[in-house]
KELUMFI-760112 format. One record per residue: x, y, z of N, C-alpha, C in turn; residue in one letter. Coordinates in steps of 0.2 Angstrom, whole numbers, plus 5000, padded with zeros to 4 digits. Layout:
N
XYZXYZXYZA...
END
This chain:
495
469851804573470451774574470951814578M470851884577471251924581471151924589Q470451914590470251914597470551844600S470451794597470751734599471451734600L471851764595472551774596472751814602S472351864604472451904610472351864616Q471851814616471751774622472351724623K472551704617473151654617473751694620E473851754618474451794621474351804628K473751814631473651824638473851754642V473651694639473751634643474451604642K474751614637475451584636475951594641K476051654644476551664649476451634656P475851604657475651584664476051524666F476151474662476551404663477251424664W477551454660478251464661478451504667P477951554669478051594675478051554681A477551504681477451464686478051414688L478351394682478951344682479451384685V479551444683480151484685480051504692I479451524694479251534701479451484706F479251424704479351364708480051344709L480451354703481151334703481551384708A481351454707481651494712481551484719L480851464720480751454727481051394730G481151344726481551284728482251304729L482551334725483251364726483351404733V482851444734482851484740482751444746L482351394746482251344752482851314753I483251284748483851244749484351294752V484451354749484951394752484851414759V484251434760484051454767484151394772C483951334770484051274774484751264776S485151264770485951254771486251314776E486051374775486251424779486051414786K485451404787485251394794485551334798N485651284794486051224797486751244798L487051284794487751304795487851354800F487351394801487451444806487251424813L486851364813486651334820487251314824F487851294820488451274823488951324825N488751384823489251444824489151474830L489751504833489651544839489851614836K489551664840489751734838490451744837P490651784831491351804830491751744828H491451684827491851624826491951614818E492551594816492651584809492151524806S491951534800491451484798491751434793S492351414795492651364791492451294793T492551244789492351174790492851144796S493451174796493851144801493651164808S493351224809493151244815492551204817S492151184813491551144814491751074817I492251044814492550984816492850984822A493151044824493551044830493051054836S492451094835492051104840491651044842N491450994837491050944838491450874840S492150884840492550824842492450804849E492350744850492250724857492850684860T492950684866493450644870493150604875V493550554877493250514883493550544890S493050554894493250574901493150524906V493550514910493550464916493350494922E492850474926492650504932492750444937T493250444942493350394947492950404953Y492650354956492250354962492650324967Y492550344973492850324979492350294984V492450234987492050204992492250244999P491750265002491850305009491350275014V491550295020491150275026491250325031A490850325037490950375042491750365045G491950425048492650425050492850375054F492450345059492550295064492350225061S492150215055491950155053492450105053S492250035054492749985055492849955048S492449975043492549945036493249965033Y493549915030494149935027494149925019Q493749875017493849855010493149825007N492949845001492349824998492449784992L492049734990492049694985491649714979N491949734974491549764968491049714965F491249644964490749594962490149584966E490249584973489749574977489249624977E489449684976488949744975488649734968I488949724963488749724956488249664956K488349614959487849554959487349554964N487249604968486649604973486049604969S485549564972484849554969484449624970P484149644964483849704964483249704969E482949654970482249654974482349614980N483049614983483149584989483549624994G483649605000484049645005484749615004D485249665005485949645005486249665012V486849625013487149635020487449705020A487649735015487949805015487449855014L487449905019486949955018487350015014Q486950045009487250085005486850145004I487150205004486750265002487050304996V486650314991486950344985486850414984I487250454982487150524981486650534975P486150574976485650584971485850604964L486350654965486650684959487050634954E487250574957487750524954487350464953N486750454954486450394954486450354947R486350384942486350354935487150334934E487650374935488250354934488450294938E488250284944488450224948488050164946L487450174943487050114940487450094934L487750134930488150114925488750084927S489150104932489750074934489650004937I489049994940488949924943488549884938F488349914932487949874927487349854930Q486949894934486349874937485749914933L485149874933484549914931484349954936G484349934942484149974948484549944954D484649984959484949964965484549924969F484849884974484449844978483949884983P483449854986483049894990483349924996L483949894998484249915004484649985002A484749994996485050064994484650114994V484850174998484450234998484850294994T484450344993484750404990484650464994T485150514993485050574996485450624993M485350694994485750744991486550734994P486950744989487650734991487950774997R487650834998487850875004487650845010T487150805010486950775017487250705019E487650685014487950615015488550615020I488950675021489450675025489250665033Y488750705035488550695042488150635043D487750615038487350555038487850495039Y488350485036488850425037489150435043L489350495046489650495052489250485058N488550485057488050465062487850395061A488050355056487950285055488550255052H488950225056489650205054489550135051S488950105050488850045047488650055040D488650115037488350125030488950155026I488950135020489450155015489150195009V489550235006489350265000489850274995S489750304989490250304984490150384981F490750414981490750484979491250494974L491050544969491550564964492250584968P492850564965493450574969493550644971W493350694967493450764969492950794974N492450754976492050774981492150744988E492750704988492950664995493350714999V493250715005493750755009493850715016D494250745021494450705027493850695031F493350715030492750705035492550635035R492650595029492450525028493050485028L492950425029493550375029493550345022K494050345018494150315012494250235013T493850195009493850125009494250105003L494550045003494750014997494249974993K494349964987493849924983494349874980I494149814981494549754979495249764981N495349784987496049794989496449854987G496149894983496449954980496150024982T496650064984496350134985496550184980S496150234978496350284973496850324976L496950324982497450374985498150344985W498250284982498950254981499250274975E499850304976500150334970500250284964K500350214966500450164961499850134958Q499250164960498650134958498650124950V498350064948498250054941497550074939D497550134936496850164934496550114929L496850084925496550034920496149984923E496349964929496049904933495549934938K495549994939495150024945494450014943Y494049984947493349964945492850024945P492950074949492450124950492550184946L492450164939492550214934492050224929K491850284928491250304924491550344918F491450324912491750354906491150384902V491350444900490850484897491150524891S490750534886491050574880490850644880A491350684880491250754881491650794875E491450854874491850894869492450914872T492950934868493650954871493551014876K493151064874492951124878492651094885D492151054885491851034891492350994895Q492750954892493250914896493750954900S493951014897494451054900494151084906Q493551084907493251114913493051064918N493151004917493050944922493650924926L493650904932494150894936494550824933P495150824932495550774929495950744935Q495850684936496250644942496950624939Y497450634943498150614942498450594949S498650534949499050514955499650554957S499950594952500450634953500350694958Q499750704959499550764963499450744970N499550674972499450654979500050664983L499950684989500450704994500250665000I500750635003500650595009501050615015H500750645020501150665026500950615032L501450605036501350555042501550595048A501250585054501450615060501350565066A501850565070501950525076501950565082V501950535088502050565094502750575097G502750575103503350595107503950545106E504550575105505150535105505550555111L505650515116506050535122506650485122I507250495119507750445118508150455124L507850435130508250445137507950385141S508250375147508050335152507950265149R507450235149507350165147507550155140G507350195136507550195129508350195128V508650235131509350245131509650175134A509350145139509650085142509550025137E509050025133509049975128509549985122R509650045120510150065115510750045117I510950055123511650035126511649955126I511149925129511149855130511249815123K510949845118510949805111511549835107Y511849895109512349925106512049945099N511449975098511149985092510750055093D510950105090510650175090509950175086V509950125082509350115078508750075081L508950045086508449995089507750015090Y507650075092506950095093506550105087P506850115081506550125075506450065070F506750015072506849955067506149925065R505649925069505049895067504549945063K504750015063504350065060504650105054V505250095053505650135049505350135042N505150075039504950065032504250095032A503850095037503150125037503250195036V503650225041503650305041504050325034L504550285032504850315026504450315020S503850275020503450275014503050345013S503050385018502750455017503150495013A502850555011503250605007503650645012D503350655018503550695024503350675030F503750665035503550635042503750685047T503250685052503350735058503350695064L503750725069503750695076503850755081A503850735087504050785093504650755096T505150785096505750765100505750805106L505550765112505450805118506050825122E506550785121507150795126507750815121A508250845124508850865120509250815119P509750815114510250775112510950805113L511250785119511850825121512450785122V513050815121513650775123513650765131E513950705132514050685140513450675143N512950655140512250645143512350575147C512250585153512350525157511750485158A511750415157511150375157510950375165Y510350385166510050375173509350335172A509350285177508750245177508150275179R508250315185507650345188507750425188D507450455183507550525182506950555179T506850625180506350655176506750715172M507350715172507750765168508050725162V507850735156507950685151508450715146F508850675143509350695138509450625134C509750635128509950575124510650595121G511050545119511650555116511650575109Q512050625107512050645100511950595095P512250535096512250485090511550455090E511150465095510450445094510050475089Y510250535086509950565081509950525075V510350475074510350435068509650395066A509250385072508650355071508150395067G508250465067507750505064507750495056L508350505053508350495046508250425044P508450375048508350305047507650295046F507250325050506550305050506150355045S506450405042506150445037505850505040G506050525046505750585050506050645047I505650695044505950745041505950815045D505450815050505450875054505250855061L505550885066505250875073505150945076V504650945081504450995085504850985091S505151045093505551045100505151085105L504551095103504051135108503851085113A504151075119503951015123504251035130A503951005135504151025142504750995145N505150955141505850935143506350965139H506251005134506751025129507251065132I507151095138507651135141507951105147K507851045148508151005154508851015154D509251025149509951045149510051115147Y509651155149509751235148509751255140G509851315139509951345133510451315129G510951295132511551255128511351195126G510851155129510651095127510151105120G509751155120509351175114509851185109I510351225110510851245104511151185101A511451135106511751075103511251035099E510651035102510150995098509951025091T509851085091509651115084510251105079T510851115082511451115078511551045075A511350995079511450925077510850905072L510250935073509750925068509950955061L510151015062510351045055510951005052D511350975056511950935053511650875049E511150845052510850785049510250805045N510150865043509550885038508850865041K508750875047508150865050507850935052I507350955049507051025050506751025057A506651085060506451085067506051155068H505551145072505151205074505051205082V504851265085504551265091505051285097G505751285095506151305101506751345097A507151385101507651425099508051455104G508551495102508951535107508551595109Q508051615106507651675109506851665106N506451705108505751705106505651705098R506051745095506051745088506151685084E506751655087506951585084506451535085E506151535091505651485094505051485090A504851545087504251555083504351555076H504951545074505051535066504751475064W504351485058504051425055504551395050P504351335048504751295043504251285037Y504551305031504151305025504451245021I504051205019504251145014503851145008A504151145002503751134996503751054994E503151024995503050954994502550944988I502850914982502350904977502050974974G502451024974502151094972501651124976N501651104982501151134987501651154993V501551214995501951245001501551235007K501951195012501651185018502051225023F501751255028502051285034501951255040G502451245044502451205050502651255056F502351245062502451285068502351235074L502751245079502651205085502551245092G502151225096502051265102501951215108Y502151245114502151205120501651245125N501251205129500751235134500851195140D501451165142501551125148502051155152V501951155158502451185163503051145163V503651175165503751245168503751305163P503351355164503351415160504051445159E504551425164505151455163505551425157S505251375154505551345148505351375142Y504951425143504751465137505251515135G505351525128505851565126505651645127A506151685128506051755129506451795124T506451855124506851895119507551885121S507751865127508451865129508651795131E508151745131508351675133508051625129S508451565129508251505125507651475128A507251435123506651395126506251385120G505651355122505151335117504651395116S504251385110503751435109503151425113A502951465117502451455122501751465118W501251425120500651425117500151485119A500351545118499951605119499551615113E498851625114498451625108498551695104I498751745107498951805104499551795099D500051765102500651755098500551695093E500151645094499951595089499651635083I499151675085498751715079499251755075S499651795079500151835075500651795070A500851735073501251695069500851665063D500251655064499851625058499751685053I499651745055499451795051500051815046A500651805049501251815045501451755040N501251695042501351635038500851625033L500251645034499751625030499851645022R500051705021500151725014500651685010P501151655014501751625011501651545009Q501051515012500951445011500251425009V500151365007499551335005499151305011D499551275015499351235020499751245027V499451255032499751265039499651205043I500151175046500051125051500451145057L500151135063500351155069500451095074V501051085077501151035082501051065089L500651035093500451065099500651015105M501051035110501150995115500751025121H500250985123499751015128499350965131W498850985135498450935138498650905145G498250865148498350835155498550765154I499050745157499350675157498850625159E498850565155498550505156497750515156Y497550555151496850565150496750555143T496150535141495950525134495450585131N495250625136494750675134495150745134K495150775128495450845128495150895133P495550935136495350985141495051045137S494751085142494451145139495051195136E495551195139496151235137496351205130R496451145129496551115122496051145117Q495451135119494951155114494951235113N495151275118495151345117495751365112E496351335113496951345109496751325102I496551265101496451235095495951275091A495351295094494851335090495151405088H495551435093495751495091496251495085A496751445086497251435080496851425073A496351385073496051375067495651435065I495351475069495051535067495551585065S496151575067496751625064496951595058A496851535055497051515049497451445048G497451415054497751345054497351295050V497651245047497251195043497251135047D497751115050497851045054498251055060I497951025065498351025072498450955074I499050935076499250875078499550885085I499250855090499350865097499750805101G500150815106500350765110500450785117D500750745121500950755128500550715133H499950705132499550665138499850595139P500250565134500450495134499950445133H499350465131498750425129498550455123W498150415119497850435113497250475115V497050525111496450565113496050575106Q495450605107495050615101495250665096G494850655090494950705085494350755084V494350805081493850855080493850885073E493250895070493150935064492951005067F493251055065493151115068493251175062Y492751215060492851265055493051235049G492851175047493151145041493851115041G494151115047494851095048494851035052K495451005053495550945057496050945062F495850915068496250925074496250845077I496950825079497050765082497350795089V496950785094497150805101497750775104Y497750705103498350665106498450605102G499150605099499350545095499650485100V499750505106499950455111500750445110G501050405114501750395114501950355108N502650375106502850335100503550305102F504050335104504650305107504750325114V504550285119504650305126504650245130F504850245136504950185140504350175145D503750205144503250195149502850125148Q503150075150502850005149502349995155M502250035159501850015165501150015165W500850035159500150035158500050025150S499449995149499349975142499250045138Q498850095141498750155137499450195136E499950195140500550225139500950195134T500850135132501150095127500850105120R500350145120499950145114500050215110E500050215104500050275100499750265093G499850315089499650305082500050345077T500150315071500450355065499850385062I499750445061499250485058499450495051V499050465046499250475039498750525036D499050575033498650635030498850635023L498250625019498350625012498050685009F498350715004498150775001498150764993F497650794990497650804983497750874981Y498450884979498650954979498650984986Q498251034987498251064994497651044998Q497251004995496550984999496750915003K496550925009496550865013495950815012L496150755009495650715006495450655010I495950635014495850575019496350575024N496150555030496550545036496450475039V496950435040496950365043497450365048S497250315053497650305059497950225058F498550225060498950155061499150155068R498750125072498950115079499650075080P500050095085500650065087500650045094T501049995096501149975103501949975104V502149995110502849995112502949935115I503549905113503849845116504549855119E504649815124505349815127505649885129D505149925131505349995134505650045129Y505550025123505950065118505650065111A505350005109505249995102504549985100Q504250035096503550035094503549985088P502949955087502749915081502049925079R501849905073501149915072500749865076L500149895078499749855082499349795078A499249745082498849695079498049715077T497749675074497049695072496649705079Q496649665083496349665090496549735094E497249745094497449805097497249865094E497249865087497049925084496349945085S495949895085495249905087495149935093T495449915098495449945105495650015105R496250025102496550095102496150145099I495850125093495450165089494750185093L494450135096493850145100493950195105E494550195108494750245113494750315110R495050325104495050385101494350405099I493950365097493250385094492850405100W492950375106492550395112492550465114E493050505112493050575114493150615108T492850595102492950635096492350665094S492350715090491850755087491850755080E491350725077491450715069490950765066F490450795069490050835066490150905069V490150955065490351025067489651055070E
END
């Protein structure tokens, strides 16, 4: 009996111990699992409160807007969203499209397509800019923050993302994604409040035939009445005032010595012109006194001016304007004879386009501003191809730090160029002048420069035609096509 009792004593503890062991193991697994799950969501040194977990996992909707684009010289203006959306997947479409490889899935979602039509091709986004400029009949869609001036922005259903009044709720090219708050803060957020619109036009010579029409109609605003609303829509508008405005300026029908009456200045604020360059080959036609009268008159009418003064220092002074929290610096230079019209340390005149002096001016201005725009009076009259001298000055100025160059003087439109990642318009043509004797001298352009903050995102041209020896108007579609083709003939779109 004792031996049996001892056996029982040995066997009895086995089952309770097993139960206890299993229970402890189960508790340990649960605790470890909970801790592992909990710690998986923690970052180093982060509080382990439940509120932190909720905050980190919270998502927000992020909207990415896409922009339809084409080569800079493309004739496309507007695309139809529904036509693209309803394109057959296994058939050809009239519109040729290239899609950035990096954004293919987002664009499929936007257009609600299972796949793109066969006519649609894909390529890396970095290759699209040059490709579109080599194929003006092909379009693409880029994220808004990847668009720049090298491509032409098109409208979609009659709307452009670069319009300040754009209704983003109705804008069709929109991809919505769910992101954490931290992720969303690192993504570019579009706001139309960051858009800035500058406009630039060519030469104003309020003399000779222009003055004759002002006198005839007794209307100092006559030259600007068909364009004032267009120019006033920009945030800041630039022009070249080529001849002085002075008292006792006698009207002359046949003259090459130009001047306008002081009251003619009223046309500038009426048309929304904010700044003029006086760096031109007729600005000293009435001597240093004529320059002094003109600058005083402009100051009185709150029109900024660059490019001429009572000495070299004044002629080279920049004008700095803060537009939409972006600081723009403006300078003006003349490269057209007579050289005696150039300012010196002791005499009035215009800022002469010497490369060394331009480079020095840019070096002084660059730290003070975000964007530098230079107005150049240069080139050979009645030609649409920029000269080697124009190329030399432009390239040197951009190498020195200029962002945009707007040129005039040839009295014809000239080509554009992309150089060093910057933008050059070699000749914007006449704006207000009396040269009715040829079609080319009647033509000009309003150059629209669109910025998102300090980035130049789009450039467009609105051709103009002078009527009645004095009055520019917007060109018709047929006229615009002809004028733009002459610009594209001598343009360089690939660096």
